[in-house]
C-alpha angles and dihedrals in degrees: 000000000000114000118217120191115229117214114197112208092207140084092213112131089199093057091047091051093050089054093045091050088052092055098262122120104201129204108231118224110167114213122232093221114138097229095188094051093045091047090054090048092050095037096129093061120105112258095256093047089049091054090051093048091051091047091051092049091053094048093045090050094053100037098079090061088064099037092120094052108085093184100058129097118203118214122194122185136177131175129212124184118217123203121171090348092304120120120228129188128179113332092213095187130064092235093056091043092054091049094050097044090049089054092047095049111117092000136109122236141169127245110207120193121190117210124196122179128189126191115171108307094342127090138172138178142193142173123231120196129193126187115230123202111200126204123232106271124202120228089249091054092048094050092046093048093049090048089062089065091226098118097047099084103033129087111264093009096267141091133206095205103049143036091323094062096091090056093061113083095192148319136228112213139017114351094204089059089062088055090057107266126059111219095198091048093049091048091052092051097052099073088060086064096044094256131121123213094244090058086075099050098095098032118132 
C-alpha cells in the first residue's frame, strides 16, 4: 500500500485529534494567512464560500514548503458559523463570546467548514455544512462557560467535544465537521487527486 503523508495547514488541536482518531498522523504546518484581514476582504461572500476561500488560502500558503515532496497532500480547513444568515468566526474576547452565545441560545445555526486539498499539481475543494440546535442557556451558564476560555478561539464560540457539548441539543449532519474537518468530505475529495483514503492511514 502506498503511504501518502498528510500535512494539515492548521494549528487546531481538534482537527489534529479527528485525524489521529481516524488513523492518520498528520504533519502540522501552520499557515501564515491573516484570517481576519482576508475575512474583511472577502466579507461579501456567503458563509460557506468564505470558509472555502479561507481554507484554500491556508493550503496555498503552506503548499510551497512541500513542493519538492511528491508524496505529500496538503489539507487546509476553515470553519465559519452562520446564524440568521450572518457569518461568525472566532469571538476572541469574552465580551464578544457572551454576546454571541446569548444570541445563539435556543436557536439553530449552521457550521460550515471549507476543505481544500493539494497534491502535486492537482487540487480540489468542498464545503461541508452541519446544522446545530442549541439549548436555552441561562446567563449564569453563559458567563461560566465563557470564563473557561474554551469558546474564545473556536468558530461560533462553541465546541462539540468539550465543555460546550451539554449546551447542544442535537446536530443534523457530520459530527466531525463540527470539530473542524469532515472525514467523509475529505475522503470524497481524495480520488480527484489520485489518492485513496487508506493511503493516508500510516502517514506521519
